[in-house]
C-alpha positions as a Markdown table, in Angstrom:
| # | Residue | x | y | z |
|---|---|---|---|---|
| 1 | Unk | -61.1 | 115.7 | -11.7 |
| 2 | Unk | -61.9 | 118.1 | -8.6 |
| 3 | Unk | -63.5 | 115.2 | -7.5 |
| 4 | Unk | -59.8 | 112.9 | -7.8 |
| 5 | Unk | -58.2 | 116.4 | -6.3 |
| 6 | Unk | -60.5 | 116.5 | -3.5 |
| 7 | Unk | -59.9 | 113.0 | -2.5 |
| 8 | Unk | -56.8 | 112.4 | 0.0 |
| 9 | Unk | -56.5 | 108.3 | -0.8 |
| 10 | Unk | -56.4 | 109.0 | -4.5 |
| 11 | Unk | -53.7 | 111.6 | -4.0 |
| 12 | Unk | -51.6 | 109.4 | -1.6 |
| 13 | Unk | -51.9 | 106.6 | -4.2 |
| 14 | Unk | -50.7 | 108.7 | -6.8 |
| 15 | Unk | -47.7 | 110.1 | -5.0 |
| 16 | Unk | -46.6 | 106.2 | -4.0 |
| 17 | Unk | -46.8 | 105.5 | -7.7 |
| 18 | Unk | -45.1 | 108.2 | -9.0 |
| 19 | Unk | -42.3 | 107.7 | -5.9 |
| 20 | Unk | -42.0 | 104.0 | -7.1 |
| 21 | Unk | -41.8 | 104.8 | -10.7 |
| 22 | Unk | -38.8 | 107.6 | -9.8 |
| 23 | Unk | -36.9 | 104.9 | -7.6 |
| 24 | Unk | -36.7 | 102.3 | -10.6 |
| 25 | Unk | -35.8 | 105.3 | -13.3 |
| 26 | Unk | -33.4 | 107.2 | -11.1 |
| 27 | Unk | -30.3 | 105.5 | -9.7 |
| 28 | Unk | -27.4 | 107.0 | -7.7 |
| 29 | Unk | -24.3 | 105.9 | -8.4 |
| 30 | Unk | -21.2 | 106.5 | -5.5 |
| 31 | Unk | -17.9 | 107.3 | -6.7 |
| 32 | Unk | -16.6 | 103.5 | -5.2 |
| 33 | Unk | -19.0 | 101.6 | -7.1 |
| 34 | Unk | -19.0 | 100.8 | -10.7 |
| 35 | Unk | -22.4 | 99.0 | -12.0 |
| 36 | Unk | -23.6 | 96.9 | -15.3 |
| 37 | Unk | -27.2 | 97.5 | -16.7 |
| 38 | Unk | -29.2 | 94.5 | -17.5 |
| 39 | Unk | -31.9 | 94.1 | -19.8 |
| 40 | Unk | -33.6 | 90.9 | -19.9 |
| 41 | Unk | -30.4 | 89.6 | -18.0 |
| 42 | Unk | -28.3 | 90.2 | -20.9 |
| 43 | Unk | -25.9 | 93.6 | -20.1 |
| 44 | Unk | -26.7 | 96.7 | -21.7 |
| 45 | Unk | -23.9 | 99.1 | -20.4 |
| 46 | Unk | -21.9 | 100.3 | -17.8 |
| 47 | Unk | -22.0 | 103.1 | -15.4 |
| 48 | Unk | -19.0 | 104.6 | -13.7 |
| 49 | Unk | -16.8 | 102.4 | -15.3 |
| 50 | Unk | -12.9 | 102.6 | -13.5 |
| 51 | Unk | -10.6 | 104.5 | -15.5 |
| 52 | Unk | -6.8 | 104.8 | -14.4 |
| 53 | Unk | -5.7 | 108.4 | -13.7 |
| 54 | Unk | -9.2 | 109.5 | -13.8 |
| 55 | Unk | -10.0 | 112.8 | -11.5 |
| 56 | Unk | -12.0 | 112.6 | -8.3 |
| 57 | Unk | -15.6 | 113.9 | -9.0 |
| 58 | Unk | -15.5 | 113.2 | -12.8 |
| 59 | Unk | -15.9 | 109.8 | -12.9 |
| 60 | Unk | -19.4 | 109.6 | -13.9 |
| 61 | Unk | -20.9 | 109.0 | -10.6 |
| 62 | Unk | -23.9 | 110.6 | -9.5 |
| 63 | Unk | -27.7 | 110.5 | -11.0 |
| 64 | Unk | -28.2 | 108.1 | -13.8 |
| 65 | Unk | -31.7 | 107.1 | -15.7 |
| 66 | Unk | -32.4 | 103.5 | -16.6 |
| 67 | Unk | -35.5 | 101.9 | -17.9 |
| 68 | Unk | -37.9 | 101.2 | -15.1 |
| 69 | Unk | -39.0 | 97.6 | -14.2 |
| 70 | Unk | -37.1 | 96.4 | -17.1 |
| 71 | Unk | -33.1 | 97.2 | -16.7 |
| 72 | Unk | -31.5 | 95.6 | -13.3 |
| 73 | Unk | -28.1 | 97.0 | -11.7 |
| 74 | Unk | -25.4 | 94.9 | -10.9 |
| 75 | Unk | -23.3 | 96.9 | -8.9 |
| 76 | Unk | -19.3 | 96.2 | -8.2 |
| 77 | Unk | -16.5 | 97.9 | -6.2 |
| 78 | Unk | -14.1 | 99.9 | -8.2 |
| 79 | Unk | -11.1 | 99.7 | -5.0 |
| 80 | Unk | -8.7 | 97.4 | -4.7 |
| 81 | Unk | -9.5 | 94.0 | -3.4 |
| 82 | Unk | -7.8 | 91.0 | -2.3 |
| 83 | Unk | -7.3 | 87.4 | -1.9 |
| 84 | Unk | -5.7 | 85.8 | 1.9 |
| 85 | Unk | -3.9 | 82.5 | 0.9 |
| 86 | Unk | -2.9 | 80.9 | 3.8 |
| 87 | Unk | -0.9 | 77.3 | 4.2 |
| 88 | Unk | -0.3 | 76.8 | 1.1 |
| 89 | Unk | 2.2 | 73.4 | 0.7 |
| 90 | Unk | 5.2 | 74.2 | -1.9 |
| 91 | Unk | 8.0 | 71.7 | -2.9 |
| 92 | Unk | 11.3 | 73.3 | -3.4 |
| 93 | Unk | 13.7 | 72.2 | -5.8 |
| 94 | Unk | 16.2 | 71.3 | -2.6 |
| 95 | Unk | 13.3 | 69.0 | -1.7 |
| 96 | Unk | 12.1 | 70.8 | 1.2 |
| 97 | Unk | 8.0 | 71.1 | 2.0 |
| 98 | Unk | 7.1 | 74.6 | 2.7 |
| 99 | Unk | 4.3 | 76.2 | 4.0 |
| 100 | Unk | 3.3 | 79.5 | 2.5 |
| 101 | Unk | 1.2 | 82.4 | 3.4 |
| 102 | Unk | 0.4 | 85.2 | 0.4 |
| 103 | Unk | -1.8 | 87.6 | -0.8 |
| 104 | Unk | -2.8 | 89.3 | -3.7 |
| 105 | Unk | -4.5 | 92.9 | -4.3 |
| 106 | Unk | -6.8 | 93.0 | -7.5 |
| 107 | Unk | -9.2 | 95.6 | -9.0 |
| 108 | Unk | -11.7 | 94.9 | -11.1 |
| 109 | Unk | -11.2 | 97.4 | -14.1 |
| 110 | Unk | -13.9 | 95.6 | -16.6 |
| 111 | Unk | -17.1 | 94.7 | -15.1 |
| 112 | Unk | -19.1 | 94.5 | -17.9 |
| 113 | Unk | -16.4 | 91.3 | -18.6 |
| 114 | Unk | -16.3 | 90.3 | -14.9 |
| 115 | Unk | -20.3 | 90.1 | -14.8 |
| 116 | Unk | -20.1 | 87.8 | -18.3 |
| 117 | Unk | -17.3 | 85.4 | -17.2 |
| 118 | Unk | -18.7 | 84.9 | -13.3 |
| 119 | Unk | -22.4 | 84.7 | -14.9 |
| 120 | Unk | -23.0 | 86.3 | -11.4 |
| 121 | Unk | -25.7 | 89.3 | -11.0 |
| 122 | Unk | -24.9 | 89.6 | -7.3 |
| 123 | Unk | -21.4 | 89.5 | -5.1 |
| 124 | Unk | -19.4 | 89.6 | -8.7 |
| 125 | Unk | -16.1 | 90.6 | -6.6 |
| 126 | Unk | -16.3 | 87.5 | -4.4 |
| 127 | Unk | -17.2 | 85.4 | -7.4 |
| 128 | Unk | -14.1 | 87.1 | -9.3 |
| 129 | Unk | -11.9 | 86.3 | -6.2 |
| 130 | Unk | -13.3 | 82.8 | -6.0 |
| 131 | Unk | -12.0 | 82.5 | -9.9 |
| 132 | Unk | -8.6 | 84.0 | -9.1 |
| 133 | Unk | -7.8 | 82.1 | -5.6 |
| 134 | Unk | -6.8 | 78.9 | -7.5 |
| 135 | Unk | -5.0 | 80.8 | -10.0 |
| 136 | Unk | -2.9 | 82.5 | -7.2 |
| 137 | Unk | -2.2 | 79.3 | -5.9 |
| 138 | Unk | -1.3 | 77.4 | -8.9 |
| 139 | Unk | 1.1 | 80.3 | -9.7 |
| 140 | Unk | 2.8 | 80.5 | -6.4 |
| 141 | Unk | 3.5 | 76.6 | -6.3 |
| 142 | Unk | 4.6 | 76.9 | -10.1 |
| 143 | Unk | 7.2 | 79.8 | -9.5 |
| 144 | Unk | 8.5 | 78.6 | -6.1 |
| 145 | Unk | 9.0 | 74.9 | -7.5 |
| 146 | Unk | 11.5 | 76.1 | -9.7 |
| 147 | Unk | 13.8 | 77.9 | -6.6 |
| 148 | Unk | 15.3 | 76.6 | -4.2 |
| 149 | Unk | 14.0 | 77.6 | -0.1 |
| 150 | Unk | 17.3 | 80.0 | 0.2 |
| 151 | Unk | 15.5 | 82.2 | -2.7 |
| 152 | Unk | 13.0 | 83.6 | -0.6 |
| 153 | Unk | 15.4 | 84.7 | 2.0 |
| 154 | Unk | 17.6 | 86.6 | -0.7 |
| 155 | Unk | 16.7 | 89.9 | -2.5 |
| 156 | Unk | 15.6 | 87.1 | -5.2 |
| 157 | Unk | 12.5 | 87.4 | -3.5 |
| 158 | Unk | 11.2 | 90.2 | -5.1 |
| 159 | Unk | 11.9 | 88.8 | -8.3 |
| 160 | Unk | 9.7 | 86.0 | -7.5 |
| 161 | Unk | 6.9 | 88.0 | -6.1 |
| 162 | Unk | 7.0 | 89.8 | -9.7 |
| 163 | Unk | 6.9 | 86.8 | -11.6 |
| 164 | Unk | 4.1 | 85.0 | -9.8 |
| 165 | Unk | 2.1 | 88.7 | -10.5 |
| 166 | Unk | 2.9 | 88.5 | -13.9 |
| 167 | Unk | 1.4 | 84.8 | -14.5 |
| 168 | Unk | -1.3 | 86.0 | -12.6 |
| 169 | Unk | -1.7 | 89.0 | -14.6 |
| 170 | Unk | -2.4 | 87.0 | -17.7 |
| 171 | Unk | -5.3 | 84.7 | -16.4 |
| 172 | Unk | -6.9 | 87.9 | -14.4 |
| 173 | Unk | -7.7 | 89.4 | -17.6 |
| 174 | Unk | -10.3 | 87.1 | -18.8 |
| 175 | Unk | -12.3 | 87.8 | -15.4 |
| 176 | Unk | -11.9 | 91.9 | -15.9 |
| 177 | Unk | -9.8 | 92.3 | -13.6 |
| 178 | Unk | -6.1 | 93.7 | -13.1 |
| 179 | Unk | -3.6 | 92.0 | -10.7 |
| 180 | Unk | -2.1 | 95.0 | -8.7 |
| 181 | Unk | 0.2 | 93.4 | -6.0 |
| 182 | Unk | 1.1 | 90.1 | -4.8 |
| 183 | Unk | 3.1 | 89.2 | -1.9 |
| 184 | Unk | 4.7 | 86.4 | 0.4 |
| 185 | Unk | 3.8 | 87.1 | 3.8 |
| 186 | Unk | 6.2 | 84.3 | 5.3 |
| 187 | Unk | 7.0 | 80.6 | 4.0 |
| 188 | Unk | 7.6 | 78.4 | 7.2 |
| 189 | Unk | 9.1 | 74.9 | 7.4 |
| 190 | Unk | 6.9 | 72.6 | 9.4 |
| 191 | Unk | 8.4 | 72.2 | 12.5 |
| 192 | Unk | 10.0 | 68.7 | 13.5 |
| 193 | Unk | 12.4 | 66.5 | 12.0 |
| 194 | Unk | 11.9 | 68.0 | 8.4 |
| 195 | Unk | 13.0 | 71.7 | 9.8 |
| 196 | Unk | 15.7 | 70.1 | 11.9 |
| 197 | Unk | 16.9 | 68.2 | 8.9 |
| 198 | Unk | 16.6 | 71.3 | 6.9 |
| 199 | Unk | 18.5 | 73.6 | 9.2 |
| 200 | Unk | 21.4 | 70.8 | 9.6 |
| 201 | Unk | 22.0 | 71.0 | 5.7 |
| 202 | Unk | 22.0 | 74.6 | 5.5 |
| 203 | Unk | 24.2 | 74.6 | 8.6 |
| 204 | Unk | 26.5 | 72.3 | 6.3 |
| 205 | Unk | 26.4 | 74.1 | 3.5 |
| 206 | Unk | 27.0 | 77.3 | 5.0 |
| 207 | Unk | 30.2 | 75.5 | 6.9 |
| 208 | Unk | 31.4 | 74.5 | 3.4 |
| 209 | Unk | 31.3 | 77.6 | 1.4 |
| 210 | Unk | 33.3 | 79.7 | 4.5 |
| 211 | Unk | 36.2 | 76.2 | 4.3 |
| 212 | Unk | 36.1 | 76.8 | 0.2 |
| 213 | Unk | 36.5 | 80.6 | 1.0 |
| 214 | Unk | 39.1 | 80.6 | 3.9 |
| 215 | Unk | 41.3 | 77.9 | 1.1 |
| 216 | Unk | 40.9 | 80.4 | -1.5 |
| 217 | Unk | 41.8 | 83.4 | 0.6 |
| 218 | Unk | 45.4 | 81.0 | 2.2 |
| 219 | Unk | 45.8 | 79.9 | -1.9 |
| 220 | Unk | 46.2 | 84.1 | -2.7 |
| 221 | Unk | 47.9 | 85.2 | 0.4 |
| 222 | Unk | 50.7 | 82.2 | -0.4 |
| 223 | Unk | 50.6 | 83.8 | -4.1 |
| 224 | Unk | 50.9 | 87.3 | -3.2 |
| 225 | Unk | 53.8 | 86.5 | -0.8 |
| 226 | Unk | 55.7 | 84.5 | -3.3 |
| 227 | Unk | 55.1 | 87.3 | -5.5 |
| 228 | Unk | 56.6 | 90.0 | -2.9 |
| 229 | Unk | 59.5 | 87.6 | -1.9 |
| 230 | Unk | 60.7 | 87.3 | -5.7 |
| 231 | Unk | 59.8 | 91.0 | -6.3 |
| 232 | Unk | 62.3 | 91.8 | -3.2 |
| 233 | Unk | 64.9 | 89.3 | -4.1 |
| 234 | Unk | 64.7 | 91.2 | -7.7 |
| 235 | Unk | 65.3 | 94.3 | -6.1 |
| 236 | Unk | 68.0 | 93.5 | -3.9 |
| 237 | Unk | 70.1 | 91.7 | -7.0 |
| 238 | Unk | 69.6 | 94.8 | -9.2 |
| 239 | Unk | 70.7 | 96.8 | -6.0 |
| 240 | Unk | 74.0 | 94.5 | -5.3 |
| 241 | Unk | 74.8 | 94.5 | -9.3 |
| 242 | Unk | 75.0 | 98.6 | -8.9 |
| 243 | Unk | 76.6 | 99.0 | -5.8 |
| 244 | Unk | 78.2 | 95.9 | -4.1 |
| 245 | Unk | 80.0 | 98.1 | -1.1 |
| 246 | Unk | 76.7 | 99.9 | -0.7 |
| 247 | Unk | 74.8 | 96.3 | -0.6 |
| 248 | Unk | 77.4 | 94.4 | 1.7 |
| 249 | Unk | 77.4 | 97.8 | 4.1 |
| 250 | Unk | 73.6 | 97.6 | 4.1 |
| 251 | Unk | 73.1 | 93.8 | 4.9 |
| 252 | Unk | 76.1 | 94.7 | 7.5 |
| 253 | Unk | 73.8 | 97.6 | 9.4 |
| 254 | Unk | 70.8 | 94.9 | 9.3 |
| 255 | Unk | 72.8 | 92.4 | 10.8 |
| 256 | Unk | 73.9 | 94.6 | 13.6 |
| 257 | Unk | 70.4 | 96.1 | 14.1 |
| 258 | Unk | 69.2 | 91.9 | 14.2 |
| 259 | Unk | 72.2 | 90.8 | 16.5 |
| 260 | Unk | 72.8 | 93.9 | 19.0 |
| 261 | Unk | 69.3 | 95.8 | 19.2 |
| 262 | Unk | 66.9 | 92.8 | 19.1 |
| 263 | Unk | 64.0 | 92.3 | 17.0 |
| 264 | Unk | 61.3 | 95.4 | 16.7 |
| 265 | Unk | 59.5 | 96.4 | 20.2 |
| 266 | Unk | 62.6 | 94.2 | 22.2 |
| 267 | Unk | 65.7 | 95.4 | 23.7 |
| 268 | Unk | 68.7 | 93.4 | 22.8 |
| 269 | Unk | 70.6 | 92.0 | 25.4 |
| 270 | Unk | 73.0 | 89.7 | 23.2 |
| 271 | Unk | 76.8 | 89.8 | 24.3 |
| 272 | Unk | 79.5 | 88.9 | 21.5 |
| 273 | Unk | 83.2 | 88.7 | 22.7 |
| 274 | Unk | 85.1 | 89.4 | 19.3 |
| 275 | Unk | 88.3 | 90.6 | 18.2 |
| 276 | Unk | 88.5 | 93.9 | 17.1 |
| 277 | Unk | 89.8 | 92.8 | 13.9 |
| 278 | Unk | 87.2 | 90.5 | 13.1 |
| 279 | Unk | 86.1 | 90.9 | 9.8 |
| 280 | Unk | 81.9 | 90.9 | 11.1 |
| 281 | Unk | 83.0 | 94.3 | 12.9 |
| 282 | Unk | 84.7 | 95.7 | 10.1 |
| 283 | Unk | 81.9 | 98.2 | 9.3 |
| 284 | Unk | 82.7 | 99.9 | 13.2 |
| 285 | Unk | 85.9 | 100.8 | 12.0 |
| 286 | Unk | 84.5 | 102.8 | 9.1 |
| 287 | Unk | 85.0 | 102.7 | 5.1 |
| 288 | Unk | 89.0 | 102.4 | 5.2 |
| 289 | Unk | 89.9 | 98.8 | 4.7 |
């Protein structure tokens, strides 16, 4: 024993073996990552799995022991990941061919399911993203294919994205993922004749809508005017029935104003030569007749 202790080479070899054993036994789990333990390529447990509303510092991260040389650790990111879709062809209900750019944000919430479903022991996040990308494209085309192009330019766009997210959410669970958000960055018509034709149809539709609104307004105005005239005639008739003399006096005053004073905002310049005994001027002589 003393001979071994006096041999620095033996001490170095022992320390090296001890370091290798510790490195194979102790695993440092960061806060931003979760892991699946594989033993003989079979999953046996998870480290620091994602849990919603988990306080920082109490997630299970830190030093963790495993069986050396038998257990293997597959690391998976706990943070929000993304999928990008560019220039996806979509045909709307008004037969417009659109080019849509969209993205989805997802998080792996079941690392064990993610490893099992993808069959991957490395780059599990990329494999999950590759599996979700065609599903997002299919959900996008399926939802936008049920709506006209104008729906993407209206508040209905929010409901469209919610529907796409819900459709993708149902299939993402089989890969241990949760869809956080889905957004359409922009939806463009192809340049050239299709764009010009679509703009012409949209302009024609808006002009027809404006003409319809104008016609409805004119119809409503005529109805209101007719009702007002009928009400005025009714009031005049009731007034005439209550006091015929006052009604005749009021009508004469209105006639004098129109004849001698002119219209509102204009100066009267009418000249009339009549006899003082003319019936039209009887109201100038007072109420005695």
